[in-house]
N, C-alpha and C positions, 0 to 999 in steps of 0.2 A: 482583433486577435490579441489576447494577453501574451506578451512575449516572454515575461519572466514569471515563473511559478510562485515566487516568494514576495513579489511586490516591493513596496517601500519598507526598508528595515531601519529601526531607530539606531542612532550611534551608540556605541558601547559606552563612551564617555561624552559628556556635554562639551561641545566646541568652546574653545576659549579664544581662538584667533580668527578662524574662518567664519564669516557671517552665515547664519542658518539658511537663508534664502538664496545663497549664491547660485547663479545660473551656470551650470556645469557644461552647457552646450555652447557657451559664448566665451571665446578667448579674451575678448575685450573686457569682460567682467572679471575674469580670472587673473589676468596679467598684473593689475595693480597690487595684488597681494604679494607677488614676488618683489615688486618695488618696495613695499613696506618691510619685507624681510631683509632686503639689502640695507635699508636705512637702520633697522633694528640692530643688525650685527655690527654696524659701524659704531653704534652707541654702547656696545657690550664692553664694560670695563672690568668685569670680574668673571671668575669661573662660574658662579651661579647664574650670571647674566647669559653666558654662552650656553649653559645647559638648558636654560629656559628657551633660548632661541632654537636649539636643536629640537625641542619638543614642538615648537610652533611649525618648524619645517616638516616635522613628522606628521603633524595633523593635516597640513595641506597635502602632503604626499599621499597619505592614506585615503583622503577623500577623492583625490583624482584617480588614484589606483583603483578604488572601488568603482568609480564611474566607468573606467575602462573595462573592468571585469564584468560589470553588468551588461555592457554593450557586446562584449565578446560572448558571454553566455547566451544572450538573446540571438546573436547571429548563428552560433553553433546549434542551438536548439531549433532554429528555423532558417536553414540556409537558403531556402527558396523565397523567403519573405522579403520583399523589397524594403519595407520600413526597417527591419532588423539589419539588413545589409547596409542600408544608407546610414543608419545610426552608428554602426561600427566604423564604417569608412570615414564618416564625418569626424569622428573622434581621432582616428588615425591621421587624417589629413590636416585637420584644422586645430586640434588641441595638442596632440602629442609633440609635434615639432617645436612649438613654443615652450612646452613643458621641458623638453630635453635641454634647450638652450638656456632657459632660466634656472633650472636645477643645477646645471653646470656652473653658472655664475655663482650660485649659492655655495656649492661645493668649493669653488675656488676661493671665495671669501673666507670660508671656514679654514681651508688649508693655509691661507696667508695670515690668519688672525694671530696676534701676539699671545693670546691666552690659550691657544690650542694645546701647546705642550704642557700646560698646567692641569689639564683635565685628568681626572682619576684614570690611571692607565688601564686597570682591569676592566672598567666599565666601557671605555671608549676606544680601546686599541683596535678592535675589529672595524668599527665605524671609521676611525681615522685612516686605517690602512685602505679600506675600500674606497672612501671618498678621494683620497690622494691618488689612487689608481684611476678612478673615473676622470679626474682632472687631467692626468697624464695622457689618457686615451682620447679624450673628447676632441672632436673636430667639427666645427660648424658646417663645413661642406658635406659631412656625412649624414646630416639630418634628412635631407630630401632622399638620399639613397636608401636610408633605413626605412623611411616612409614607403617608398616604392617596394622594398623588400617585403614589408608587412602585407601590402596589397596583393603582391604575387602569391604569397602564402595563403591568403584568403581565397584567391582564385583556385588554387590547388585543392583546398578543402571543399569548395563548392563543386568542382568537377568530380571529385571522388565521392562526395555525398550523394550525387545525383545518379550514380551508376546503379542500374538494376538489370535483372535478367528475367526472362520468361521461363518458368519451371513448373511442370505439371499443371499448366493452365493458369498459373498465377504469377503476378509480378512480384519479384523478391529483391530485397536489397542484398548486397554482397555479404553483409554481416549475417543476415537471415539464412543465407546458403550454408553457413558454417555448420548448421544443425545436421545437414545431410552427410557431412564427412564423418559422422559418428555412426551411420547406419551400417548394419552388417552386410547388406546387399552390395557387393563390390562393384557391380555394374552401375548401380545407382550412385555410389560414391564417385566413381569415375566421371559419370555424366555431369554431376554437380560441380566437381572440381574443374572439368574442362570448360563448362559454361563460364565460371568465374575467371579462369585463366584467360580465356579468349576475350571476355569483356574487358579485362585489364589491358590486354594487348591492343584492343581497339584504340585505346587512348595512350599507348606507349610513346608514340612520337610526340604527342602533346605534353606528356610528363617530362620527356627529355628536353623539349623546347622550354618548358617552364623552369626546369632546373638550370638550364644553361643561362636563362635570363637572370636567375638568382645568383649564379656564379659571377656573371658579368657585373653585378652590383657589389658582391662581397669582396672581390679582388681589389677594386679601387678603395673600398672602405678601409681595408687593411693598409694599402699603400698610403692613403691620406694620413693615417695615424703613425706612419713611419716604420711599418713592419714589412719584412721580406715577403711574407705570404699570409693568407687568411688564417691558417692554422695557428701560427704564432700569435697573431692578434687575438684570436678567439680564446685561446687558453688563458691569456691575461684578462681579457674582458669578462670571462666567466668566473674570475676570481679564483683560479686554480693556483693558489699560493703554496699549497702543501704537497703538490705533486706535479710532475712535468710530463711532456710527451714520452720521454724514455720510460717513465713508470707505466704508462699505458702499454708500451711494447712489452714490459715485463708481465703485465696482465695477459696480453695475447699469448705469450710464451707459456704461461702457467696453464691457460685453457688448453693449449695444444698438447702439453705434456701430461697434465693431471686429469683434465676433464674428458678429453676426446676418447681415451681408451675406455672409460666408463660408459660414455655415450654410445660408442660402437657396440659394446657388450649388450647394452639394453636393446639396441636395434636388432642385434643378432638373436636375442631371446624373442623379440617380437616376431621376427621372420619365421623362427622355428615354431612358435606357438600357432602362427597363422598358416603354417605349412605352405609357404610360398618360396619359389625359387629366388625371387627378388622383391624387395619392397618398392612400391611406386609412391608418388607424392600423395595419393589419396588413401594410402594405407596407414598413415601415421596417427590419425585422430581417432580411429576406431578401436574398440576393445579387442585385444588380440585373441581372447578366448571366445569371441562370438557372443558375449552377453549383450543384452539390449543397451542402448546408450543411457548414460546417467541422465535422469530428468529430475533435477532437484525441485523444480517448481513449474507451474504453468502461468501463474499470474504474478506480476511484479510486486503487488502488495503482499502476496504471500512470501516472496523472497525477503522483503524488508522485515516482515514480522519474525521470520525464522532467524534472520541475521541478528535482530535485536536480542533474541534468546541466546545466541552465541556470545554476544558481548556481555550479557548477564553472567554467563559462566566465567568469562575472562576477568572482568573487573567492573564493579558497580559504577564507578565514576565514568569510565568510558561508555558504558551502556547508557548512562544518563545523558551524555553528550550526543549520542546517536539519536536518542528519543527527542532531544531538542531539535535536531535536524528534521525529523519526521513531522513534528508539531508545526514547524515554521515553513514547511514546503520547500526545503532546501535540497530536494532530491528530484532529478529528472532521469529516470533509469531505463525506460522502455525504448526499444528500437522502433523507428518509424521512417518512412520516406521523407527526404528533405532534411534529415538530421545529420550533422557532421559525423564522420566515423570516429571510433575510439572511445576513450573514457578519460576523465580527468577530475581532479578536485581543484576548485578555484576558491581563493580566499576573497572575502568581502571585507577589506581592511578597516573601514570605519566602524562597521557593525561588529567586526572581529568574529565573523562567523564563516563557516565553510559551506560550499555548495558542491554536490557531486553530480556529475554528468556521465551517463553510460548508455550503452546500446544492448540491453539485455534481451535475449531471445529464448531463455529457458535451458541454458547449458551450465555445466559445472564451472566453466571458466567465468560465467557471469557472477557466480557466488564468490570466486576468487577475486574478481575485479572489485566487487563491492567491499570485501574485506580489505583489499589493497587501498582503495580510495578512502575508506573509513579511517585507515591508519593515517593518511594525510590529514583528514578532517580532525582527528584527535590531536594531531600536531598543532593545527591552527587553534583549536580550543585550549590546548595546554599553555599556549603562549599569549592568551588573552590579556594578561596583566602587564605585558611588555608594552611600554609607552613609546619607545623609539621604533618607528615604523620599519626602519631598516633591519631591526632585529626580530621582527615578527616572521621573517622568512629565513630558514636555515639554508646552507648550501645544498644543492640538489642531491649531492652524494649522501647527505644525512637525511634529507626529506624522504628518500626512498628507503632508508632503514626503518623509518616510522611505518611505512606502508607494507613493506615486505615482511617485517616482523609480525605484523598483525595477520598476514596471510598464514604464516607458519603456526602461530599460536591459536588463531581462530579455527584453523583446519583440524585441530584436535577435538573439536566439538561438532563435527559434521553430522552427528546423529540427529541434530535438529532438522536436517534435510533428508536423511537416509536411515535405513536399517543398518545394523552393525557391519554386515558384509559389504554393502555399497559404500559405507563411510570409509572403510579400509581401502577399498578400490579407489575412491576419490583422493584419499591422502597419498596413495601410491602414485596416482597420475600427477598430482601436484609436485611431488618430489622428483619424478622423472622429468617433469617440465622444467624444474630448476636446472637439472643436468643439461637438458637440451637447449635452454636459453643462453647459457654461457657461450657456446660456439657462435650463436647468432649475434650476441652482443659484441664479441670479438670481431666478427666479420664486419658489422656495421661501423664499428669504431675504426678499425684498420682501413676500411674503405674511405672514410672521411679524411683520415690522415693522408692517404694517397691522393685523393682528389685535390685537396687544398695545398699540398706541397708540390703539386705538378700543374701549375697554372698553364693554360694554353693547350691542355690535352684534348684529343679528339673524342668523339662519342665512341668510336670503335675501341680506342685505348681504354676508355673508362669501362666499357663492357668487358674487355679482356682482363682488367684488374679485378673486377668483381668475380669473374669466373675463376681466376687464380685463387682468390681468397675463399671462395666456396669449395675449392679443391682442398685448401689447407684446413679449413674448419668445417668441411662438409662431412658427409656420412655415406654409408652404403645404401643410398637410395637411387633407384634407376630412373633417370630423367629422359631416357632415350625417346625421341619423337617430340619432346617438349623443351628442347634446348633454348629456344627463344624466351619462353616463359621463365625458365631458370635464370637466364641472363638478366631479365628485367624484374626479378623478384624485389629488388630494392625500391622499386616505385611504390610499394605498399607501405614502406616505413616512413610515416609522415615526419618523423624527427629530422630526417635527412633534408627535407624540404623546408620545414618550418623552424626548427630549432637546431641548427648545425652544431655538431659535437655534443649534443645532449643525448648520449646513450651509454657511454662508459659508466655513467653514474649508476645505472641499474646494476651493473656488474659489481662495482665497488660496494654499493649498498647491499647487494645480495649476500656478500660475505659478512657484512656487519649484522644483517638480519639473522644469518645462520648462527652467529655468535650469541645473539640475544636468545635465540631458540635453544641453543646448546646449554646456555646458562639456566634457562627456565626448567630444563630437565633435571638439573641439579638442585635448584632452589627457585620454585615458581614465584613465590612472594617477593624475593629479593630482585629477581630478574625483571618483574613487572614494575617494581618501585624504581629501579635504575632506568628502565625504559621511559617511564612517565617523567622522571626528574630530568632526563636528557631532553625530552620533548619540550619541557617548560623553559629550557634555555633558549629556545628559538635559534636565532643566528648570532647570539651575543658572544660566543666563544669560537676560537679557531676550530677547523674541522677535526683535527686529531683529538682535541679535548671533548668534542661532542661524542665521538666514537667511544672514547674512554669512559665518559659519563654513563653511556649505555652498556658498558661492560664488554666492549669490542675493541681489539687493537686496530689501528689504522695501517694496514699492510695488505698488499694484494700481489705478492710474488708467489713463486712455487711453494715455498714453505708455509705461507699463509693459507693457501688453497688446501693442502694435503689433509689436515685434520678435519676440515669441514666437509670435504667431499667424502672422506671416510665415514663421517657421521651419517651422511645421506645414504651411503651404501649400506651401512648397518641397519638403518631404519627401513630401507627398502627390503632387505632380507627378512626382517621381522614382519613386514606387511605382506609377504608372499603367501 
């Protein structure tokens, strides 16, 4: 079985330090290169010497990063394939631990180097800041704990990717069952929803067990690094230099005060249109006027071709980048059994190319996901000329601006998938989705703040906190009879398991994307030029400057929310 659709990719630039035939599955072959870099920095007597050394470190880092990405892609594309699983775990267990220790030593040598302070500030201030933080946080004893953490995350993905139900005489993945929540037959929707909910509850105890194993690793990781709790550790380790936990709480408050009233109004409109006494969990994804579900495509190849047409409308350079991905088989988009859930864009840093992974089943959300992940891909392509590997990745808060902006701008050309009436309907659904996602983001983020600032909590206490947050950021949806499913809803959010504290980024970025979209309505050409210029910066500037380059203020309090939510409301009214 071919595990990767794209095969071997040539490097974007010819290697100058790492041998072309280096065995990337053999730590004994890799390790001497770190020794060479340690010797080289000791011999750096000038700023140009140190800059050249940074580029050599970048080359090695990019090559190893790409190898890890290739193995992760293979594993997520084929969760049931033993070779894919073994290849990924071999890298996690036998390569990454050594990498972490030796990259720390290189960072420490850089931080201690006498010429460090003479490097051009604008070019190196972000690298300098981040490497200094890495040195401060690194603990050798955390390497085996982080390795085990990664393995537990892979087990969670394997467990969730294997879940299927029998429906209408066929075996269906849980992702495939999402189609039926758009059907007008309410009894059918309920049956489909219950099957999925009950299947998730079958593994609820295993999910809780898995999460508690993860917490048992994360708490000592934080303690080893000298932090009171994992939350404080993680905020620093994620490079959140430009906002603090208190700023996250301001975000939560803004969602509660500004977004929730709008969200509840939309739900009340839905309930009225559907002529229901109460909305149930299976009533949220269906068209409230009883129109057939939006079916933008039946074949994934058709989705790709139509998406390319959208990018042609948006910007020729971006469309060309998407075509490159098609030509090089850098897309794996169709849902199938044994494939990990979700969607992502992964960078292949030595080739400086993106790869998009999805689970498309023929829904409008698949179109939105492709636009979203394409935005990430455009980010990767825009930063191709950046030679410092650390700068090829922006902070996550801005990475998501790249993707969410493309959703909003791309959705203005949905006539490539639909007639005019259906396109308007799809746009409205997308904007309603933006309103509804903010409360979920606030819930997931606040939940993680509580979890990791309350070490030693019980399972019941954790459930109670989730229920309290769902009350705070919940809605007028009747969950009676399904209270346990409601309590365990967080099990479906893979970020909580795999990437702790990675979720507020979506909310912060959504505000940035709304600004890009708002600007595009005033001056499309300038907004797109600012967008592309900001993407090309990669991660070379601090987060507020990246937002500023894209034409968006870096703020997410109540006053920042108000004009953007008003814009969405105005647009929704025009689309009614």
